[in-house]
C-alpha positions in Angstrom: -74.6 -106.9 -56.8 -74.9 -104.1 -53.8 -72.1 -103.6 -51.1 -72.6 -105.0 -47.2 -71.2 -103.2 -44.7 -71.2 -106.3 -42.5 -70.0 -104.9 -39.4 -72.6 -101.4 -39.9 -74.9 -104.4 -40.5 -74.0 -105.9 -37.2 -74.9 -103.4 -34.8 -78.2 -102.5 -36.5 -79.2 -106.3 -35.6 -77.6 -106.3 -32.8 -78.6 -103.4 -31.9 -82.3 -104.3 -32.7 -81.1 -107.3 -31.0 -80.7 -110.2 -33.6 -78.3 -112.5 -34.1 -76.2 -111.0 -37.4 -76.5 -114.2 -39.1 -74.9 -114.2 -42.5 -78.6 -114.2 -43.5 -79.8 -111.6 -41.7 -76.5 -109.7 -43.1 -77.6 -109.5 -47.1 -81.2 -109.4 -46.8 -81.1 -105.9 -44.4 -77.6 -105.1 -47.0 -80.6 -106.4 -50.0 -82.3 -103.8 -48.2 -80.5 -100.7 -47.6 -79.8 -100.9 -51.6 -83.2 -100.5 -52.7 -85.2 -98.2 -49.9 -88.4 -100.4 -50.7 -88.6 -103.9 -51.2 -91.0 -106.3 -51.9 -90.1 -110.4 -51.0 -89.7 -111.7 -54.4 -87.2 -108.5 -55.5 -85.6 -108.8 -51.6 -84.8 -112.5 -53.2 -83.8 -111.2 -56.3 -81.1 -108.6 -54.7 -80.6 -111.6 -52.0 -79.3 -114.5 -54.2 -76.9 -112.6 -55.5 -74.9 -113.6 -53.2 -76.8 -116.7 -51.7 -77.9 -118.0 -54.8 -79.5 -121.4 -52.6 -81.6 -118.7 -50.4 -85.2 -120.4 -50.7 -88.0 -116.7 -50.7 -89.7 -118.3 -47.2 -86.1 -117.5 -45.3 -86.4 -114.6 -47.0 -89.9 -113.1 -46.6 -89.5 -114.7 -42.2 -85.9 -112.6 -41.6 -88.0 -109.2 -43.3 -90.6 -110.2 -40.9 -88.4 -110.5 -37.7 -87.0 -107.5 -38.4 -90.1 -105.7 -38.8 -91.0 -107.2 -36.1 -87.9 -105.9 -33.8 -88.1 -102.6 -35.4 -85.1 -102.2 -37.1 -87.2 -102.4 -40.7 -91.2 -101.2 -41.6 -93.7 -102.7 -43.3 -95.4 -101.0 -45.6 -98.9 -102.1 -47.6 -99.1 -100.7 -51.5 -101.6 -102.6 -53.7 -101.7 -105.0 -51.2 -98.8 -106.0 -51.3 -96.7 -106.0 -48.2 -93.5 -103.5 -49.1 -90.9 -103.5 -46.4 -89.0 -100.0 -45.8 -85.8 -99.9 -44.7 -86.6 -96.3 -42.2 -89.2 -97.8 -39.5 -90.4 -95.2 -37.8 -93.7 -93.4 -39.0 -93.2 -91.3 -42.9 -95.7 -90.9 -45.3 -95.2 -93.0 -48.7 -95.8 -91.8 -52.1 -97.4 -95.0 -54.2 -96.3 -94.7 -57.5 -98.7 -95.9 -61.1 -100.8 -98.1 -59.2 -97.9 -99.8 -56.3 -95.2 -100.7 -58.0 -93.0 -98.5 -56.7 -92.5 -96.4 -53.2 -91.4 -93.7 -52.5 -90.8 -91.4 -48.8 -92.7 -87.9 -49.0 -90.6 -85.7 -46.5 -93.1 -82.5 -46.9 -93.5 -82.0 -42.8 -96.3 -79.7 -43.1 -98.5 -83.0 -44.3 -96.9 -85.3 -41.4 -97.4 -82.4 -38.7 -100.7 -81.6 -39.8 -101.8 -85.5 -39.6 -100.3 -86.3 -35.7 -102.0 -82.6 -34.7 -104.7 -84.2 -36.0 -105.4 -87.5 -34.5 -103.2 -86.7 -31.0 -106.2 -84.6 -30.6 -108.7 -87.6 -31.9 -110.6 -89.6 -29.7 -111.3 -93.3 -30.9 -113.8 -95.4 -28.5 -111.5 -98.5 -26.8 -108.1 -97.9 -29.4 -105.4 -95.6 -28.3 -103.9 -93.8 -31.8 -99.4 -94.1 -32.2 -98.7 -93.2 -34.7 -100.6 -91.7 -37.9 -99.2 -92.7 -41.5 -100.1 -91.3 -45.0 -100.5 -92.7 -48.8 -100.6 -90.9 -51.3 -101.8 -92.9 -55.1 -100.0 -90.4 -58.2 -98.5 -91.4 -61.5 -95.3 -90.3 -63.1 -95.9 -87.1 -65.2 -94.7 -87.7 -68.9 -93.0 -84.5 -69.8 -93.0 -84.3 -74.1 
């Protein structure tokens, strides 16, 4: 079972303009514990404390939180993943997207941001850029 700092989560939800229901607290707490997660993996964790919650309810809560800017979205191998970190940042997609890890490399991020800040794309304004790097784990023998 994951640890919930309920007051911390209530405050995060309120700051995002969302009501702090038990289900929302549980979903946010699960995502905090996981960092990056699919709906299914979030459901598995949430059901430890709320066994009757539906997949649809968890999906709707995650989407609501993402729309409110409380969490982020990451597309991995055609599957939506949710990210506890809502701001634009870069990711490693490990082994075909089975795992998502934050890529903390300021040089890469600054290079991409600098490129797109001067790039003109007709009819669009660039809001931000994210890098997704496909990697595979190296097995050392």
